[in-house]
VMD Tcl script that draws the C-alpha trace (Angstrom):
set ca {
  {-12.44 13.67 -9.56}
  {-9.88 12.43 -11.77}
  {-8.16 11.26 -8.99}
  {-11.30 8.95 -7.92}
  {-10.92 10.23 -4.14}
  {-13.03 8.81 -1.61}
  {-14.40 10.82 1.92}
  {-15.03 9.58 5.09}
  {-17.59 11.41 6.52}
  {-17.56 11.42 10.92}
  {-18.90 13.39 13.96}
  {-16.35 16.06 13.47}
  {-16.33 16.71 9.82}
  {-15.22 14.69 6.61}
  {-11.72 13.55 5.36}
  {-10.98 13.06 1.62}
  {-8.03 10.99 0.08}
  {-7.17 13.98 -2.65}
  {-4.17 15.45 -3.54}
  {-5.19 18.70 -2.98}
  {-7.05 18.08 0.47}
  {-3.88 16.04 1.63}
  {-1.76 19.28 0.62}
  {-4.08 21.44 3.20}
  {-6.10 19.00 5.51}
  {-7.26 22.08 7.02}
  {-9.44 23.42 4.37}
  {-11.92 21.41 2.56}
  {-11.56 20.64 -0.60}
  {-13.92 20.99 -3.77}
  {-14.83 17.36 -3.74}
  {-15.93 17.49 0.09}
  {-18.40 20.68 -0.71}
  {-19.76 18.82 -3.46}
  {-20.68 16.20 -1.27}
  {-22.01 18.31 1.52}
  {-24.04 19.99 -1.30}
  {-25.53 16.98 -2.78}
  {-26.28 15.25 0.61}
  {-28.20 18.36 1.61}
  {-30.16 19.15 -1.25}
  {-30.86 15.56 -1.66}
  {-32.19 15.10 2.36}
  {-32.73 18.24 3.99}
  {-36.36 18.96 4.45}
  {-36.02 22.74 3.97}
  {-34.54 24.34 1.01}
  {-31.35 26.27 1.95}
  {-31.35 30.29 1.31}
  {-30.07 31.60 -1.59}
  {-27.10 32.98 0.02}
  {-25.82 30.20 2.61}
  {-22.36 30.97 4.40}
  {-20.16 27.93 4.79}
  {-17.15 27.40 6.78}
  {-13.61 26.59 6.14}
  {-15.03 22.47 6.86}
  {-17.12 22.30 4.06}
  {-20.09 22.74 6.91}
  {-23.02 25.53 6.69}
  {-22.82 26.86 10.51}
  {-26.61 27.60 9.94}
  {-27.50 23.84 9.04}
  {-27.84 20.76 10.44}
  {-24.94 18.74 11.28}
  {-24.30 17.23 8.17}
  {-23.85 13.51 11.10}
  {-26.93 14.40 12.73}
  {-29.10 15.02 9.02}
  {-28.03 11.37 7.85}
  {-28.60 9.29 11.10}
  {-26.87 6.32 9.78}
  {-29.06 6.96 6.17}
  {-25.76 7.54 4.47}
  {-25.53 3.68 2.97}
  {-29.00 4.07 1.79}
  {-28.51 7.49 0.00}
  {-25.38 6.58 -1.47}
  {-27.39 3.70 -2.87}
  {-29.69 5.87 -4.05}
  {-27.78 8.13 -5.87}
  {-25.28 4.93 -7.30}
  {-22.12 6.02 -5.24}
  {-19.71 3.48 -3.92}
  {-20.23 3.20 -0.15}
  {-17.58 1.80 2.21}
  {-18.68 0.60 6.14}
  {-16.89 2.20 8.82}
  {-14.91 -1.15 9.72}
  {-13.92 -1.69 5.41}
  {-10.90 -1.95 4.08}
  {-9.95 1.65 3.55}
  {-11.83 3.19 6.60}
  {-10.37 5.27 9.39}
  {-10.14 4.20 12.95}
  {-11.14 6.26 15.57}
  {-8.53 9.01 17.01}
  {-7.25 9.84 13.83}
  {-4.49 7.21 14.37}
  {-5.47 5.27 11.26}
  {-6.18 7.82 8.21}
  {-7.37 7.80 4.32}
  {-6.36 4.36 3.03}
  {-6.18 2.33 6.30}
  {-2.43 2.91 7.19}
  {-1.49 4.15 10.29}
  {0.32 7.32 11.16}
  {3.46 5.37 11.29}
  {3.07 3.23 8.13}
  {2.18 6.63 6.60}
  {5.88 7.80 7.33}
  {7.46 5.08 6.39}
  {5.83 5.26 3.97}
  {6.78 8.80 2.71}
  {10.19 8.41 3.97}
  {10.96 5.43 2.07}
  {9.76 6.97 -1.16}
  {13.24 8.91 -1.05}
  {15.16 5.82 -0.66}
  {15.81 4.12 -3.84}
  {15.00 0.71 -3.54}
  {13.58 0.19 0.38}
  {10.05 -0.24 0.48}
  {7.70 0.77 3.32}
  {7.81 -2.37 5.10}
  {11.47 -3.13 5.27}
  {12.49 0.86 6.57}
  {13.37 1.40 10.05}
  {11.81 -1.34 11.48}
  {13.76 -0.57 14.47}
  {11.54 2.63 14.96}
  {8.24 0.74 14.69}
  {6.58 1.09 17.69}
  {3.38 -1.31 18.52}
  {-0.14 0.52 19.00}
  {-0.24 -0.56 22.71}
  {3.10 1.50 23.51}
  {2.42 3.88 21.41}
  {2.52 6.91 23.39}
  {2.65 10.77 22.17}
  {5.96 13.12 22.75}
  {7.13 16.23 22.77}
  {9.11 17.53 20.25}
  {12.07 17.50 22.35}
  {11.21 13.35 23.38}
  {11.31 12.93 19.87}
  {15.00 13.66 19.07}
  {17.13 10.37 18.55}
  {20.87 11.99 19.48}
  {22.91 10.98 16.17}
  {19.93 9.77 13.98}
  {18.63 12.20 12.17}
  {16.20 9.93 10.24}
  {14.78 8.85 13.07}
  {14.35 12.11 14.90}
  {12.48 12.94 11.67}
  {10.43 10.12 11.78}
  {9.39 10.54 15.45}
  {8.39 14.14 14.72}
  {6.31 13.27 11.78}
  {4.49 10.49 13.81}
  {3.46 12.81 16.73}
  {3.28 16.22 15.44}
  {0.73 16.84 13.12}
  {2.47 19.76 11.16}
  {5.44 17.84 11.51}
  {3.61 14.86 9.06}
  {1.63 17.84 6.73}
  {4.79 19.31 5.69}
  {6.18 15.67 4.63}
  {2.95 14.48 3.14}
  {3.23 17.93 1.18}
  {5.98 17.16 -0.21}
  {5.43 13.47 -1.24}
  {1.54 13.47 -1.55}
  {-0.22 9.74 -0.99}
  {-0.30 9.35 -5.06}
  {3.11 9.78 -5.88}
  {3.82 7.01 -2.49}
  {1.44 4.24 -4.34}
  {3.45 4.99 -7.91}
  {7.02 4.67 -6.39}
  {5.79 1.85 -3.64}
  {5.02 -0.36 -6.99}
  {7.55 0.76 -8.83}
  {9.80 -0.80 -6.68}
  {8.06 -3.64 -5.93}
  {7.64 -4.11 -9.77}
  {11.67 -3.56 -9.83}
  {12.36 -5.87 -7.12}
  {10.76 -8.72 -9.29}
  {12.97 -7.90 -12.74}
  {16.00 -7.91 -10.29}
  {15.52 -11.06 -8.61}
  {14.63 -12.80 -12.01}
  {17.43 -11.20 -13.77}
  {19.87 -12.72 -10.78}
  {18.30 -15.91 -11.50}
  {18.71 -16.18 -14.94}
  {22.48 -15.18 -14.71}
  {23.10 -17.58 -11.85}
  {21.67 -20.26 -14.10}
  {23.40 -19.25 -16.93}
  {26.98 -19.01 -15.00}
  {26.21 -20.12 -11.78}
  {27.77 -16.97 -10.17}
  {25.75 -15.70 -7.01}
  {24.87 -11.58 -6.59}
  {27.38 -9.63 -4.26}
  {25.42 -9.69 -1.08}
  {23.90 -6.50 -0.19}
  {25.20 -4.03 2.84}
  {21.46 -2.45 3.75}
  {20.13 -3.30 6.91}
  {17.00 -2.75 5.49}
  {17.28 -5.78 2.46}
  {15.75 -9.14 2.73}
  {17.91 -11.61 2.47}
  {17.93 -13.10 -0.96}
  {16.54 -16.69 -1.74}
  {18.56 -19.68 -2.53}
  {18.93 -19.16 -6.70}
  {19.71 -22.90 -6.75}
  {16.51 -23.64 -5.68}
  {13.53 -22.95 -8.21}
  {10.69 -23.12 -5.30}
  {12.78 -20.59 -3.41}
  {12.40 -18.17 -6.39}
  {9.56 -18.72 -6.82}
  {8.03 -18.34 -3.27}
  {10.10 -14.72 -3.14}
  {7.85 -13.88 -6.46}
  {4.44 -15.20 -4.69}
  {5.32 -12.51 -1.49}
  {5.89 -9.80 -4.19}
  {2.59 -10.42 -5.53}
  {1.13 -10.61 -2.11}
  {2.68 -7.34 -1.22}
  {1.51 -5.92 -4.53}
  {-2.55 -7.27 -3.51}
  {-2.52 -5.96 -0.13}
  {-1.08 -2.93 -1.10}
  {-3.33 -1.91 -3.51}
  {-6.49 -2.54 -1.19}
  {-5.26 0.08 1.33}
  {-4.12 2.41 -1.09}
  {-7.42 2.92 -3.51}
  {-7.67 4.79 -5.12}
  {-3.89 5.27 -6.02}
  {-1.58 3.43 -7.66}
  {-3.90 0.87 -9.58}
  {-2.54 1.24 -12.95}
  {1.47 0.91 -11.65}
  {-0.13 -2.70 -9.78}
  {-1.47 -3.52 -12.81}
  {1.42 -3.24 -15.07}
  {3.79 -4.69 -12.13}
  {1.44 -7.70 -12.50}
  {0.65 -8.17 -16.03}
  {4.69 -7.73 -16.71}
  {5.41 -10.55 -14.07}
  {3.12 -12.82 -15.49}
  {4.74 -12.63 -18.96}
  {8.47 -12.82 -17.50}
  {7.25 -15.93 -15.82}
  {5.35 -17.66 -18.56}
  {8.34 -16.93 -21.10}
  {10.23 -19.03 -18.32}
  {8.60 -22.58 -18.72}
  {11.63 -24.22 -18.86}
  {14.28 -25.74 -17.41}
  {15.91 -24.06 -15.63}
  {19.24 -25.86 -15.53}
  {19.20 -28.31 -18.32}
  {22.48 -28.74 -19.95}
  {24.00 -25.87 -17.19}
  {27.45 -25.79 -17.91}
  {28.96 -24.70 -14.80}
  {28.74 -28.30 -13.30}
  {25.31 -28.07 -11.03}
  {24.60 -30.98 -8.87}
  {20.89 -31.48 -8.23}
  {19.89 -32.29 -5.04}
  {18.09 -36.06 -4.67}
  {15.02 -36.59 -5.75}
  {14.69 -32.78 -7.58}
  {12.67 -33.53 -11.31}
  {12.49 -31.05 -14.04}
  {9.23 -29.58 -12.93}
  {11.15 -28.53 -9.38}
  {13.52 -26.60 -12.08}
  {10.71 -25.04 -13.85}
  {9.69 -21.54 -12.82}
  {6.73 -21.59 -14.72}
  {5.58 -24.68 -13.18}
  {6.22 -24.09 -9.54}
  {3.77 -20.75 -10.22}
  {1.58 -21.32 -12.61}
  {1.53 -25.08 -13.96}
  {0.80 -26.45 -10.58}
  {-1.34 -25.85 -7.92}
  {-0.30 -28.06 -4.99}
  {-2.07 -28.30 -1.61}
  {0.87 -26.04 0.22}
  {-0.15 -23.04 -2.18}
  {-3.65 -23.53 -1.34}
  {-2.62 -23.38 2.45}
  {-0.13 -20.67 2.35}
  {-1.02 -17.08 3.64}
  {0.10 -13.91 2.76}
  {3.43 -13.73 4.96}
  {4.49 -16.50 3.15}
  {3.81 -14.75 -0.13}
  {0.77 -17.33 -1.09}
  {-2.48 -15.34 -1.95}
  {-4.46 -18.58 -2.15}
  {-6.50 -21.01 -4.12}
  {-3.02 -21.57 -5.26}
  {-3.32 -19.18 -8.30}
  {-0.11 -16.98 -9.07}
  {-1.65 -13.24 -10.45}
  {-5.52 -13.93 -9.90}
}
mol new
graphics top color blue
foreach p $ca { graphics top sphere $p radius 0.5 }
foreach p [lrange $ca 0 end-1] q [lrange $ca 1 end] { graphics top cylinder $p $q radius 0.2 }
display resetview
């Protein structure tokens, strides 16, 4: 219960977001057993016998299936028992067919999340974009069809997407909670690295070395404060969007990343290039607010910020963190 797990009830049984179930999805965890007991105790018309057999999926073969007993009453029961309830089409619901699983991530996204966790810098969104297939073209593959000659990483990726045994094995090595913690730590570090590079550039005029990784996004122009601000907005949007699909995991790491970033930006309420000693030439029309990172992100709420979508790094309402 410390993990704040969530359980999805479906016709074939139930799934849980806890690490115990994630490690052994073939056997019901204690949270599923507890939920089944609570539901039967609340709405069953008959008192169950003392010696009630239970199957490994958490249900009893001698009692009506849970979804039959509920008959659409789960939301009202949750309200009566003061349980949080998320409808099937909510942000963390699972889609039919099992393609989207606990947390609202597709199988491909889950595998990218797991495999990128072993990389020091790459986040899932940037991991092996060449391997991602659209849902319209994603057809089942046999193990032999998953082999990519000369590319072990691509082979493991395809096997994990199409073979449940491979997926369960790598998920056991890298549980969802660990992936969430690693993700928010990486985005936090990316923001810190960007600000460090920006500070170095404004002091010396020296640009950082270009990354040789094909997975990494190109750095924004450090000479343009608005581009640095736009990249930081993108980091905030990534944290917000991932927090929504990773619940209940990663909330502490996400909060720490956002609070630290807010503190860092607030400490840069200055003209970034004032009195520079390396001869920067300001472009026409640039004023001191254009060179102030704090003003770009917090002090000003421009029309551009109000209308910027998630892909451009906006988070709505012209607000930087909230």
